[in-house]
N, C-alpha and C positions, 0 to 999 in steps of 0.2 A: 843310407840307413835311416830308417824312419825313427823319428823321435816319439816320445810318449804322446798319446792323444790327449788333447785338452778337453776336459769335461765342461759342459755348459754350467752356468750358475745353478746351484741347487734349487730345485722346484719342489713344492709340496707334492707328495705322492698322490696319485689319483685313486680315489676310493669309490667304488660303485655305490650309488645311492639306491633308495628303494624305488618303487614304481612311481611315486609322486615326485621323485627328484630330491627328496630330503635325505639328510645324512645324519644319523644318530651315533656314529662311531665315537666321536669325541666325548659323548656323554656316558659311554660304557654300555653294557648290556641292559636292555630294558626289562624291568621286573614286571611279572604278571600280577595283576591285582587279584586278591583272594576275597571272596564274599565273606561278610561278617559271620554268617551262620556257620561257616566251616570252622571258625575260630572258637565259637562258644563252647563246644565240648572240651576242647583242649584247655580253655581258660578254667573250666570247672575242675579238670584234672590237676592243674597247677595249684588251684586253691586247696584241693584235697591234700596235696603234698605239703603246702605251707601249714595247713592245720595239723598234720601229723608231726612235722618237725617242731611246731610251736608246742605241741603236747609234750615232746621230749624236754624242751627248755623249761616249761612250767613244772615238770616233774623234778628236775634238778633244783628248782627254786622252792621245792616242797609245797607247791600249790597243786596238790594231788587231784582235788575235785575238778579244777579247771583243766588239768592235764588229761584226765579220763574223758571229760566232755569234749576236748579237742580231738582226741583219738576217735571217739564215736562220731563226731562231726565229719572227720576225714573219711571214715568208713561210709557214712551216708552219701557224701559228695562223690566218692569213688564208685558207689553203687548206681548213681543216677547218670553219670557222664555218658556211659554207653547207651543208655536208653534215650537220652537227649540227642545223641549223635544219630541214632536210628530214626528218631522222630523228625529231625531236621534233614535227614538224608545227607549227613555230613561225616560218615564213617571214612576212615583212611588208615593206611599202614602206619603213618606217623602217629596218629591218635592211639592206635593199638600198642605201639611201643611205649608211648607216654603212660598209658594205662597200666602196663606191666611194671614200669618203674614205680608208679604210685602205689601199686599193690604191695610190693615188697617193703616199701617204707611204712605204709599205713597199717598193714596187717601183720608184718613181721618185726621190723626194727622198733617202731614206736611202742607197740604193746609190751615187747620184751624189756625195753629200757624203763618204761613207766613202772612195770611190775618189779623190776630189779631195784629201782630207787625206793619204792614203797616198802617192800618186804624181803625180797630175795637177798639183798645185801646183808641181812642179818645172818644168813647161812654162809656168808663169805664165799669161798671158791665154789662150793656146791651150788649156791644160788646163781653165780655167774655162768657156770657150766649149763645149768638148766635154761637160762635165758639164751645162751648161744645155741643150744640144741633146738629150742623153739624157733628162733629166727631162721636157722638153716633149714629146718623142716618146712617152714612156710615158703622159703625160696624153692625148695624141691617140689612142693605141692603145686606152686604156680607154674613151674616149668612143665610138669606133667600135664597140667590142665591146658596149657598153650599148645603142646604137642597134640593132644587128643582133639582139641578144637580145630586144628588145621587139617585134619584128615578128611579126605574126600568122602570115603564110605564110613558110616558110623553104625554101630549096633543100635537096635531098637531101644535098649535100656538107657542110652545116653541122653534121650530126651526127657527122662524121668528121674535119673539117679546120677549122683556124683560118685567118683571113685575117691573115697576118703572124705573127711569133713572139709568143706570149702574154707578158703582162707578168711573171708569176712566173719564167718561163724567162729573160726578158730580164735580170731582176735577178741570177739565178744566173750568166748568161753574162758580164755586164759586170764582175763582180768577179773574173774570171780573172786580171788583172794582180795583184790582191791575193793570190790563192792562190799565184801564182808568187813574189811577193815574200816571202811567209811561208816559202817553201821555200828562200830564200837568194838570189833574184835581186835585185840592188841596184836600188833605186828612184832612179836618177840621171836626168839630163835627157834623154838619148837614149831611154831606156826610157819616160820620161814622154811624149815626142812620139809614140812608137809606141803607147802606151796610149791617147793622145788619139785617134789615128786609129782604133784598135780600138773605142773607145767610140762614135764617130760611126757606125761600121759596125753596131754592135748597135742603135743608134737607128734606122738605116735599116731594119734587119730588122724592128723593131717596127711601123713604119708602112708597110711594103711590102705588096704584094698577093701575097706568096709563100704558096702553100698549105702549111700545116704540120699534120702529122698530130696529132690531139688525143688519140687513144687511147680516146675515149669509146664508140666503136662496139663494141669487143670487151669485152663485159661478162661473158662466160663463158669458162671455161678447161676444156679437155678433161680428163677424169678422169685420163688417164695422164700429164698434165703438171702436176698439182696439186703433187705432192711436189717435182719439180725446181724449179718456180717458188718454192715456199717456201724451198728451199735457196738459190736465187739471192738472194732478198730477205735472208735471214739473213747470207749472205756479204757482201752490199753494206753492210748496217748494221754488221757487224763491222769491215770495212775502214774505214768512215766514222768509227767511234769510235776506231780505232787509228791510222790514217793519214789524218787528216781532210783536210788540204790537198792531199795527193796524190790522194785520191779525188775531191775537188771539182774539181780541175784536169782529171782524166781525164773526169769526168762532163760538164764544160763542153765540152771538145774533142769528146767523143763525140756530144754533142747537135748541135754545129755540123756534124759529118760527116754526120749523118742527114738534115739539111735538104734537100740535093739529091735524096736517095732518096724523101723524102716528096712533093716536088713531082713527081717522075717517076711515082710511084704514082698521084697524082691525075690526071695527064695520061693515063695508060693507062686509068683507070677511067671518067673523065668526059669527057676531051678538051675541045676548044673553048677559048674564051677564059676567062681567070681574072681576077676571080671571075665569078660568074653575072651575067647581065643584071639591071638594077634591077627588071625585072618579076618576077624570081624571088627577090627579097630584097635585091639590091644589095650594096654593100660598106660601107654605113653612112656614106657621105660626103654632104655637102650636095648637094642636087639629085636624090637618089635618089627614086624613086617611093614615096609613102607608101601603105601598105596600108589 
C-alpha cells in the first residue's frame, strides 16, 4: 500500500516574463500614460461644476451677486470645454458623460436654487414647485438633446435649429427676476408669484418643440462686416463689465423677443410640421424610430 506522496519544499511559482525577460507581475497592472492635452477639457468641465456648486453656496449665504456671477461663469466654462476638446482633438466618451453631468448642475440645479433663495421662497410652496419644474425640465431637455445628437442620420434643420430653448439659454433666461432684483426691484410675495409663473414658462420653453435658431449654420462673416462685428462684440463686453445686470436683463428680454422670429424663419424655410417626422431623426422622445 502506497503511502502519501511527499511534496518537495514549496518553490515560488514560475511566471512567464515579457520578451525582455522582465517580470512586472509583483507591481500589479501597468497603467497607461495619458497625454496632458486629453485632460485639459475634463479639467475645464470640473471647474465648471465647482463654479456652479459654489454659486449655490454663495446664494445660501445671501451673496447673490457673486452667486449669479459664479453660475454665469459655470455656463461660460461649460460652453468652451467642448470646443477646447475639439481644438485639441481630445474628445472622448468620458468627457461627454462629464459634460452632461456639468450641464444638469450648471444649467438646471444651480440657477433653480439661486432663484429660489433670492425670490421664489417668498412664494413658499408655489416657488419651490416652480424651481423643481424648471430643474426637471432642464434635465429632460438635455436628455432629448443627447439622444438627437447621437443619431446617425439627421434632418437638414438640425444644423440650424434646436428643438426648444437650449439649456444654457434657459439658465440665462430663468435668472431674469434676479437681474431685476439686483437693479432695485423688491423681491416681495407678489413679485415672487410672478417670478414663479415666469420660471414655469421658461421650463415649458425648454421642453417645447419650438424651433429655436442655433446660429451654427452661419460660420462665415462677410469681409465688409468683420470690423462692425468686432466693434459690436467689444461694445457688448464693455457694457457687460460696466452695467452688468442692466446688460443681462436686456439680453434675456432680447432673446425672448427673437424666439417668435426664429420659429417664423423655420416655417418659411422648411414648412410642414415641427419637428421632423421620426423617420428623419425625430425629436428625441421615447418611441422615435431608432436609426
